[in-house]
C-alpha positions in Angstrom: -40.7 -29.3 31.3 -39.2 -27.7 27.7 -39.6 -29.9 24.8 -36.5 -30.5 22.7 -36.6 -27.4 20.2 -37.0 -25.3 22.6 -34.3 -26.3 24.6 -31.9 -26.3 21.2 -33.2 -22.2 21.0 -32.4 -21.6 24.5 -29.2 -23.2 24.1 -28.2 -21.0 20.8 -29.4 -17.9 22.3 -27.2 -18.2 25.7 -24.3 -18.7 23.3 -25.1 -16.0 21.3 -25.5 -13.8 24.1 -23.0 -15.1 25.5 -20.6 -14.1 22.6 -21.8 -10.9 22.0 -21.3 -9.7 25.6 -17.6 -10.7 25.3 -17.5 -9.0 22.0 -18.5 -5.8 23.3 -16.7 -6.1 26.7 -13.6 -6.7 24.3 -13.7 -3.2 23.2 -14.2 -1.1 19.5 -13.8 -2.7 16.6 -10.8 -0.5 15.9 -9.6 -1.7 18.8 -9.9 -5.0 18.0 -8.4 -4.8 14.9 -5.1 -3.0 16.2 -4.6 -5.3 19.1 -3.4 -8.7 18.1 -3.9 -10.2 21.5 -7.8 -9.4 21.3 -8.0 -10.6 17.5 -6.6 -13.9 19.4 -8.8 -14.0 22.5 -11.9 -13.4 20.4 -10.8 -16.3 17.9 -10.7 -18.7 21.1 -14.0 -17.4 21.9 -15.4 -18.3 19.0 -13.6 -22.2 19.1 -14.9 -22.0 22.7 -18.6 -21.1 21.6 -18.3 -23.7 18.7 -17.2 -26.7 21.0 -19.7 -25.7 23.6 -22.5 -25.7 20.8 -21.3 -29.1 19.3 -21.5 -30.6 22.9 -25.4 -28.9 23.3 -26.1 -30.6 20.3 -24.6 -34.0 21.0 -26.2 -34.0 24.2 -29.5 -32.7 22.9 -29.6 -35.8 19.9 -29.1 -38.3 22.9 -31.5 -37.1 25.6 
């Protein structure tokens, strides 16, 4: 089994990878800047990842 610090590092790497895949899948930076929908979408993704990170951190502290 993994130790607690390793679990936290794995969680953060997975969340960063999740964000990068979605970010690169959304298109080029110029396309994102020009599209209001993509900007809102990526903002929502950032909020989702922050919530997931907070939940993971809270679970990490109590387990």
